N, C-alpha and C positions, 0 to 999 in steps of 0.2 A: 354435554357440560354448553347450557346456554348462553349467549349472547353476552349479559353481562356475568355471568362467571368468565369465560372467557379473555377479562382483559388481564389480570394476572394469574398465576398458579404456583405451587410453592410445596414444598414437601411437609409432610406434618414434624412441629416443633423447625422447621427451617429459621424462617425469619419471623418478627412479632405481628402482627393485622396490622398494630398503628403504621408499621413501616412500608407495608404492602402497601394503605390505599399512601405514603406518599411517595412509595421508587414511579408508583400505577402515573401520578400526575408527572412525571419527569418527561422531558419532550425528548426522550432520548430512549433508545433500550438498553436493559437491564439484566444482566442474566450468570447467577453461584451455578457453580458445576464442582462436584463432589469426585478424590479420588481420582488414576489413572484414566479410567474408563470415561471420566469427567460427567458421572450420574448428575439429571439437573435433575438440583435443588428445588429450581425458582427462577423464571422468566415475565418481562413483563409483553406485552403486546406491541410491537412493530409491524410496519409497511413495509421495511427491510427481508423481505424474503426469502434474503439469503440463509438467513441467523432467528427466523420464525421457527418453534415447535412447537407450534401449536395446541402447548402443555401439557407436555408427556412427561408428568415428574417420572423420578426416579428409572425414566428409559438414557441406555449412555445415546452421545452426542450423535456416534453417528448411528446411530438408527432412528434417533428422532429427525437430523438434519441429514439426509443422504443429499441434499439440493449443499453441505456441504464441498462437495468429494470433487473440487477442480484443486487445482493444482494449489498443496500447501495449505489449506484452511483446515483442515483438520491434525494436523501435524503444527499448525503454532499451535495451539491449545495442549498439543503433546510437549512441545520444546518448553511452552512457558511452566511447565508441572512438572517438567525434571528440572530441569536449570534453576529453580528458580525467579527466573529475570524477564523484566516485565516487556510486553512487547507492543510497541504506537506504533499504527498507520495512520500515518496522514492523508485523509481525499481517496481513499481505497473504490473502488469500484468493479460490482461484478453483475450477474445476472444468476438466477437461480438453472431456469430454462432460457433457453436462446426467444423465444419471445417477448420475456417476460423488458419492464417498464428498464429502461440501467437508472440503479443509483447510484447517487457516492455519500461516503460514511467516514468516518473517523472514527476508527474503532482503537482498545488499549484491553488489553488481556491481565489482568497485573494476578500473580499466586497470593493464593489465601493457606495464611498458618495460623498449624495450633497456640496452642500457647507452652512448647515447649518447641517453636519456631520453626517447625517441620510444615516442610508445603505440602497441604489436604488438599489442594483442589484449586480452581481457579474462577474467578472475579471475572466477566465480557462489559464494559459500557462501551452503546457505540450510539454516536448523535448523528444526525441523518445532514450531511450539507448540499443535498441536489441544488436545493433552491442558489444556493451562496452559487455553486461552482456554474450554472448554468445563467446566471447573471453575471456573473465573472467574465465567459463565453463570449455572450452579447456586448458585453462592455468592452470588450479587447477589440473591437472595432476601430474605440476612438481613440484619434492618436493620443488625447492627457488623458487618457487611463494608463495609454503603452508607456507610455513618459512616465506617467505614477511608480506604473511598479519598475518600472529600471531605476528609479532611483531608490525605489523601497530595495531594490538587492541593491544596488549601490551601499547603503549606510548598513542593511544584515552583510556584505561581504568587508564592511569597514567596524565591522564589531566582533568577526569572527579573529580568535585565537591561536588558533593551530590548524593544521592542514588539514583533522579532521572535517572540522568546521566549516570554512574556508570551502570542500568539497560539496557538503550536506548544503551549505547555501543556492550552491553553483547547481546542482538537483530539483532541487524544489524551488528558487526564484524564477531561476533559465528557465523551468518549465510555466510555470504562471505565467510569471513575463513574454512568455511568447507564442501564448497559452494552446499549448501542448499537450495531453490529457498525460502521460507522463512523460522523467527525465531517471537520462542517466551519466553517472560517470563513472568513465575507467582510468587506469595512471596506471605508470609506468611500474615492472614489478621486478623481484633478484637480482642479484650480484650483477648480472651483466645487461637488465633491464631487457629480457629477453620474451617477456611476457608481459599479459597486463590484468593489472589485477581491480573489480569489481569495488568502487571504493564508495557509491553513494549510490538509492535511489528514489528516485519519488513515486507515487502513484500505481505501484502493481503491489498484485495480492501478492500472500507469503509464499514462497515455493514455484515461484512463477519464472524467479530466473535462477532457476540453482543449473542448472549451461552458462552461467556470464558470470559465475567468480571470477575464473583464472582462464587465460588462450590465451595463444601465441602474437603477440606482436605480429609474423607473417600469415593471423590470419582474413581471409578474405573477406574484412569489413565493414562500412561502411566507419565506424570506432575508431579503427588502423589508422586506415588509409588516411584520415583529414591529418593526422599527425604525419605524417611522411610527407603530406602534401604540403600542409601548412594553409592551406583553405578548404573553406567549409562546403558541405557537400549536403545536395537538399534532393529530396527524391519526391518524385511528384505524384506519383501513383502508386500502389501497393504493390501492381502489378510490375512494374520497375524496380519495386523493392527485391522484389522474388525474383526477377531476372537476371541482378547486378548481384544478390547476397541473397541468398536463399538460407542461411542460417537465421535475418530477423523473422523467420518463419515461426521461430520459437519462442517470440514476445507476444502471437497474436490468439494462444489457445483464449483468452479472458474476453480480449475487448475486441473490436474489430477498427484497423489504426489504417489510416489510408493513407498518409503518407509517413515520408520520419526525412529528420536533419539531424549530421552530427558538424559540431565544430572545433575546434584545434583552441585547446585553453594554454595563453603562451602570457611568460608572465619574462620580464628582462630576456626576453630574444629567446629562452626557451620555452621550448614544450611540455607541459608537464601533464596533458591527460587531454580526453577529450570527452566534450559533454551530448549527448543523441536525443533526441528530443521524438517522440510517439506524437500521431493527430490522428 
C-alpha cells in the first residue's frame, strides 16, 4: 500500500467511500472494530503510535496492535464489547515504546449495536491533546494561570451535585490546577470504614490502577497517612517515594513519575478522603 492509500483503510462494504474521505479529514483518530476479537474494519491514520493499526484490515486488534499490550488497554476494548457501556479517558498518556515521544489524547470507546440492539463491535475515537497539555504545563509557572485554574476548580465543585461528582472534580481539576500528571482520590468505605476505596482517577491508563481499587486504611501509603495526620505530604523525588512507600511503584509502569503529593480532603472538620497527585 503506497503512502496515498495508507491514509485510511476499511473492510469491504464497511464504510461508504464518501464517509471515508470525511473521516480522514478529521483532526483525530477514528476506528471501527467488529466482534469479540475486535477485527479492524476501518481506521484513519494517526501519529498516536499506540493506536496505529497500520492498515491491517480484518486483523484482530491484539495482533495488529501489540503496542497496546500495556496494563488494561486491550481489556478496555473487551470491557466495552462485553458490557455495552462506553468508556471515556481524558488526557490519557502512553508510549508504544520507551523511546517514543509521549503523546496525550482523549479517548472514547463506544459500543456498536446491530438492528436488534446487540453489541456487535466497538467504535474508537481519539483526539490528540498533546500540545494543549504541554502549553498548560508551561503556563502553570505563572501565578495568574494557577489562580485561574483554582477558580475553575471552585466553580466546578459548586456545580457538583453528588459525592461522586465532587471526588471526580477533585481528581481531575485538582491535578490540572496543580500541574500534576495524575490525580487519584480515595475515600473510606465499609461498615467500619477500615478500608479505602478508589473513588476517582485522572490521567491513568485503563487497568493501571487494578491494585488500588480497595486497600486497608492501615496500609503504608501516603494516601492513608495524610488522613491520619491531617497534614499534606510531599515527596520531592521518586527515590524518596520508593524508599518510604514501595506500593507507589505500581503507579509508574506506564509513565515516568518524578514526585508525589497527597492532600487530606476535609469538610466540616471531618476527613472524607485524600487526593494523590503524581508529577
